[in-house]
N, C-alpha and C positions, 0 to 999 in steps of 0.2 A: 467810303471806307470807314470803318469803326475806329475810334481812337484807342490808345493803349489802356485807358481806364476800363474798357469793356473786356480786357483779358481776364479780369475777375468777374466770374458770373454774378456773384452777390453784389458787386459793385454796379454792374450794369442794370441789375434788377432794381437796386436801391434808387438809381437815377430815374429809371422808367416809373417806378411807383411814385416818386415825388411829383414828377411831371403829370402823371395820370391823376393824382389827387387834386392838383391845381385845376385840371379840366373838369373834374366833378365839383369842386369848390365853387367855380365861378357859375356853373349850371344851377346849383342851389341858390346862390345869391341872385341869380337872374330871375327865379320864379318866386322869390320872396315877397314881392309886391302883391302878388295874387293872394297870397296867405294872410298878409297884414293889411289888405285894402282898407278896411274900416278904421284901423289904428292910425294909418298914415293920413287918410283924408280927415279924420277927426282932429288930429294933432296940429295939422298945418292949415285946416280950413280949406281943404281942396274940393272942388266940385268934380264931376265925372270927366269933364273935359280936360281940366288941369291934371288930374290923375292919369288920363290917358297920355298926356305929354310927359309926365314923369316916368311912366313905364315905357313908352315908345322911344324916348331919346337914347335909351341904351343902344338900340339897334343902329342908330345913325352914327354914334362915335364908334361902335363895334366895327362897322363897315368901313368907315373912313380911315381907321388905323390899320387896316390889313396891309396895305402896300407899305407904309413906313415901318410897320412892324416886321414884315418879312425882310425888308432891307437891313434893319438894325440886327436881326437875328443872324443873318448871313455875314455881316461885317464885325459884330462884336461878340457874337456867341450868346447861348441861352443863359449862361450863369448870372450876368448882370441884368440882361433884359427881362428875363422871367422874374427874378427877384424883385425888381423895381415894379414890374407889372402887377405882382401879387400885392405890394405895398399900396399901389394906386387903387387897386380893387377894394382893399380893406379901408383906405382912407375914405372912399366914396360912400361907405356906410355911416361915418361919423355924423354928417349932417342930420341923419334920422334921429340922432341922440341930442344934439346940442343946438341946432338951428331953430329958429322961430318962424322966419318968413319962408314960404314954399319954394322960392326960387333956389335956396340952397340945397335942398334934397334933390332937385332936378339937376343941378350942377354935380352933385355927388353921384347921381345915376349915370351922368355923362362920363365921369371919371371910371366908374365900374365898367362901362362899356369899352373904354379905352384900354383898361388893364386886361379885361377878359379876352380881347382879341389875340393876346400873346399865348393863350391857353392851347388851343389846337395847333397854332403855328409852332409853339414851343414843343409840343409833343412830336410833331413832324420832325423837327430839328434834333431833338434829343434821341429819338428812336434811330435816327439816321447815324448819329455820332457814336452810340454805344453798342448797336447791333449790326451784324453783317447784312449786306444788301438783301440776301435771299430770306432774311427774318423780318424784314421792315414791315411788310404789309400785315403779317400776322400779329406782331406786337402792337402795331397801330390799331388793328381791329379790336384787340382786347383793351386798349386805352379808351377808344370810342365807346365800347360796351360799358366800361366804368362811368364814363361821362353821362351817357344817355339813362343809365340806372339812377344816377344822381338827379337827373331832371324828372324821372317818372316817380321815383320813391322818396326823394329827399324831402318833398312837401310834408309828408306825414310826420316825421319826426320834428320838423321845424314847427308845424302847427301845434303838436303835443308840448313842445317846450314854451311856445308862446302862452299856451292855456295854463301850464303849470308855473312857469317862472315869470311870465310877463314880457311885454313888448320890448322894454328897455334891455332887459337881461339877455334876450336872444341877440339883439344887435351887438351888445358888448361881446358876447361869446364868439360871434362870427368875426367881428373885427379883430379880436385877439387871436383867434384861430388863423386868420390871414397873416397877421404879424409873425406868428410862429412858423407858418408854412414858409413865409418869405425868408426867414432866418435859416430854416432847414434846408430850402432850395439853394441858398448861397453856399451852404456848407457842402451839400452833396454834389450838386451839379458841377462837372469839370469845367475849368476855364478853357477857352479856346481862342487862340490868337487870331488876329485878323490875317486872313490868307490871300486877300485879293486887293490889288492897288487900282483896280479899274474904277472908274467913276460911277456914281449912282445912276446917271443918265444912261451910260453905256449898258449897264446891267439891265435896266428896265427895257431899253431897246432891244437887247439880246433876247429877253423873254417874249416880249410882245411881237418881235419879228420872227419868231419861230412858228411856222405855219402848223406843224403838227401839234405843238402844245396848244395853240389857240383853237385848233379843230377839235382836240380831245375835250377842252373846256366847254366849248359851245355845245358839242353833242351831249356831254354829261349834263349840261344845263337844261337840255330838252327833256331829260329823263327825271328831273326833280318834281314833276307835277304830282305824283301820288303822295309824296311826303309834304311838300310845301303848299301845293294847291288843294288837295283832297283832305288829307288828314288834319291840316291846320285849320281850315276854314269851311270848305264846302261839303265835306263828308256827312256831317250831321244832317244838314238840310236835305241832301241827296237821299239818304236812308229814310228820312221822315216822310218826305213828300212822294218819292218815286216808289219806295218799298213798303210804306205805310207802317214803319216800326214806330213803337212808342218812343217819346222824346228821350227817356232815360237810356234805352237800348241804342237809339240812334246816336246819342252823344258819346256813349262809352266804346262802341265798337271801333271807331277810327283810331283810338288809342292803341289798339292791337298792332297797328302798323309801327308804332314806336317800339313796342315790345318786341316784335319781330326783327327790328333792326338791332337790337341788343344781341341776338343770337347770330344775325347775318353778318356783323362786323368781323369777328374772327373766322366764321364759317366760310365766307366768300374767299377770304384770303388763302385759306387752306386749299379750297377748290381750285383757285387760279394757279397756286403752286403746283398742285398735282397735274393740272391740264398743261402747265407750262405755257399759259396763255392768259394774260390779264384782259386783253381786248376781247378774246373769245368769251371769257366769263361775263364781261359787261354786255356783250350781244345776247347772251342767254337771258340775263336779267331784263333786258329790254323787251325781249320776246315774251317771257313769262308775264311781266306786268302788263304789257300791251293786250295780251290774250285775256287776262283776268279782267281788265277794265272794259274790254269789248263784251265780255260775258255779262258783266254787271249791267251794262247799257242795253244789250239786245235780248238778255233773258232775266227771268226772275229767279235769282239764286236764293235758296233756303237760308235762314239765319245761321245755322250750323256751318254750312259751307262759306258763308260770308266771313265768318270768324277765322277760319282756316285760311281763306283766301288772303285776308288782311295780314295775317301772320307771315304768309308767303311773300306778299308784297313788301312788308317790312324787311324781310331777310334780303330780298332783291335790291331794296333801297340803299343798302349798304355798299352798292356799286361805287358810290362816290369816294370811297377810300381807295378803291382800285384805280379809278380814273385820276384821281389827284396824285396819287403815287406815280402812276405810269406817265403822266405829263412831266413829272420832276425828273424822269430818267432820260429825257431827251435834251437836257441841258447840262452845262458844267456843274459839278458839285457846289462850286462856290455861289451859285445863284439858285440852288435848288430850293432854299427857303423862300426866296422871292417868288419862285414859280408856284410854290404851294399856296402862297398868299393870293397870288393872282387867280389861280384856279378856284380857290375857295370863294373869293369875291365874286367871280363871274357866275358860279353856280348860285350864290346868294341872290344875285341880281335877277336870275331867271325865276327864283321864287316870287319876286314882285311882278315879273312879266306874267306868270301863271294867274296870279291873283287878278291882275288887270284884265287880261284877256277873257278869263272865265266869267268875271263879274260883268264885263261888257256884253258878252254873249247872252248871259242869263237876263240882263236888263232888256236887251233887244227882243227877246222872245217872251216877255211878259213878267219877268221878275222872279225872285226866290220862292214865291208862293205858288208858282206854276211848275208842275212836274215835268212837262215837256221842255221848258226853259232849262231846267236843271240838267236834263238828259243831254240837251244840246251843248250846254256849258262844259260838262264833265267829259263829253266827247273829245274835247281838246286834248285831254291827258293821253289816251291811247294813240291819237293821231301823231302826237309829238313823240311818243315812245317808239312807234314804228319808223318814223323818219330817223330817230337817233340811231336805232338799230341798223337801219340800212346805211346810214352814214359811217358807222363803226365797222361794218362789213367792207365797205369801200376802203376805209383807211387801213384796215388789216391786210387786205389784198394788194394795196398800193406797194411800191418799192419802200422797204423800211429804211428809216434814217438811222443814224449812229445813235445807239442807245447804251446807257451804262449797264443795263441788264441784258445779259446775253441768252436769257432763258425763254424770251418771248418767241411765240411761234410766228 
């Protein structure tokens, strides 16, 4: 149920915009090391291995903080938690300015990951607080679009600023921007009193003990292959070796999946609302992505159709929003934030699972230089998609549990 602050449409939009800007801000900060690679390595005397640790430690702290962050958002509300998280993210940039030893930028990167974990979880919480239930997935979709656009297009302006203003000035600007955003967030986000007296342990037990929630999370995890497995790592090698595309084309095409996700985030939410079935929409996404990847494997698809197909795969990859939201409707509102944290964490874990399985299969059949090995490896993706689609069909046809949303078919 939306709080009274949302009775003002402008007020609700202001709260949503602030939360969405934080989501985009942390995305830009996340990709900054790729843009400032040479500067960071030269200033702190890092070799490639240490720079990899510097970049990768973000994801460790980001993942580890999901569960405690979900608990804190449920118990203390987004006003204090998000404001402090933005401050933490901004503080994580300061070692890049003032430190000398490379361990301090690595610690700062760890802090950035911790603070950033509140971004998407905070958006979930804020949207649920200030908008009606039926508007939730649509507004969340627009927030994800803003965040992904920050990831895709934020690098260009940052690179230009670094070239014109210098490395130190860019870090200062983003640190100050974070401090300002934290201040605005504390002013704009409404305060929410603690509504639950139940223990943290009982809340975790309630979420993890809900079979429907866990089923949705695991089935959604099986569908993450196109985004986490293919677009992130194996797409370029597959297109280069199997399709014979030039390296530049093979490297650029998978990014269309992320572009498609920008459109898919709000589009799928509207489709689900029109169909009055979130699970039905997810099933369609699984079928579409599974068929497209099967076509990539068994047929030679022309470059133009590959581009269109990747955009469509990107649109369907936004199913994650529907799945996470749907999982949160099967629990009490007091633990909805914790449920979204658990769901997002499980889906992220499946990203690692896909990397591991595809890599193992490719290695077993001859390595990434072998086109047949890549075909076998990528075949894991459509297989998992069809399994997930079948699982969601079974879940949808089973006796429905009590859900806060009454519009589900």
